[in-house]
Wavefront OBJ file of the C-alpha trace (Angstrom):
o trace
v 33.351 88.873 24.241
v 33.705 85.387 25.942
v 37.007 83.648 25.689
v 37.132 79.793 25.886
v 40.348 78.551 27.386
v 40.927 74.814 26.616
v 43.157 72.440 28.280
v 46.598 71.153 26.779
v 44.932 67.694 26.199
v 41.986 69.222 24.185
v 44.357 71.584 22.081
v 45.934 68.149 21.304
v 43.099 66.137 20.707
v 41.681 69.303 18.151
v 45.356 68.961 16.454
v 44.901 65.050 15.834
v 41.794 65.688 14.411
v 43.077 68.496 11.742
v 46.020 65.958 10.972
v 43.667 63.149 10.055
v 41.176 65.417 8.282
v 41.006 64.632 4.663
v 42.879 67.314 2.218
v 39.570 67.772 0.221
v 38.273 69.132 3.650
v 41.535 71.776 4.088
v 43.098 69.096 6.414
v 46.115 67.218 6.381
v 44.902 63.709 5.101
v 47.325 62.093 7.657
v 46.610 58.452 7.289
v 46.861 58.335 11.317
v 48.021 60.559 14.031
v 49.010 59.997 17.831
v 48.396 62.070 20.816
v 51.200 62.883 23.249
v 53.347 59.749 22.171
v 57.031 59.563 23.577
v 59.605 59.019 21.111
v 63.052 59.554 19.955
v 63.491 61.948 22.948
v 61.559 65.002 21.622
v 58.276 63.781 22.908
v 55.760 65.879 20.546
v 52.071 66.547 21.456
v 50.521 65.704 18.408
v 52.779 63.394 15.688
v 50.694 62.650 12.124
v 52.031 60.336 9.236
v 51.145 60.761 5.478
v 52.232 58.158 3.082
v 51.673 57.743 -0.756
v 53.139 59.505 -3.373
v 54.404 63.234 -3.483
v 56.306 65.941 -2.179
v 53.512 66.359 0.967
v 54.345 62.638 2.241
v 56.063 62.408 5.612
v 55.528 63.389 9.188
v 53.956 66.473 10.935
v 54.554 67.322 14.262
v 52.181 69.591 16.323
v 53.058 71.282 19.943
v 50.314 72.684 21.910
v 50.925 75.513 23.993
v 48.518 76.641 26.769
v 50.583 79.855 28.190
v 53.078 82.395 26.395
v 56.018 81.135 28.504
v 55.703 77.758 27.604
v 55.391 78.817 23.782
v 58.801 81.010 24.353
v 60.382 78.150 26.493
v 59.859 75.861 23.220
v 62.308 78.166 21.000
v 65.148 76.925 23.430
v 64.778 72.958 23.272
v 67.821 71.410 21.395
v 65.422 70.189 18.622
v 64.077 73.657 17.754
v 67.549 75.013 17.794
v 68.699 72.507 14.998
v 65.471 70.832 13.813
v 67.357 68.418 11.733
v 67.757 66.753 15.405
v 64.022 66.397 15.916
v 61.401 64.408 14.618
v 58.737 65.636 11.783
v 59.012 67.083 8.251
v 56.287 69.744 9.029
v 56.224 71.450 12.540
v 53.107 73.845 13.798
v 52.810 75.426 17.322
v 48.924 75.875 18.589
v 47.741 77.529 21.020
l 1 2 3 4 5 6 7 8 9 10 11 12 13 14 15 16 17 18 19 20 21 22 23 24 25 26 27 28 29 30 31 32 33 34 35 36 37 38 39 40 41 42 43 44 45 46 47 48 49 50 51 52 53 54 55 56 57 58 59 60 61 62 63 64 65 66 67 68 69 70 71 72 73 74 75 76 77 78 79 80 81 82 83 84 85 86 87 88 89 90 91 92 93 94 95
């Protein structure tokens, strides 16, 4: 089996597309998503926003990881230890 290695940016672009994908197509239905924004001191890899009515309205944050060491280092970030200090109602890690 051949393994395909994606770059960090490619993982982020796939994540942004998934966030914008309609719920009817098993996506998150975000009205927009931003790849690698610099905001609020956290700098998420992908940030999406859903608006409207209901329990699932809010923000979604996606962190893309290209290595195990990067994945493990992410757990030590202040906004992972205390999630209330970071951005995003829902968080995902992608690799």
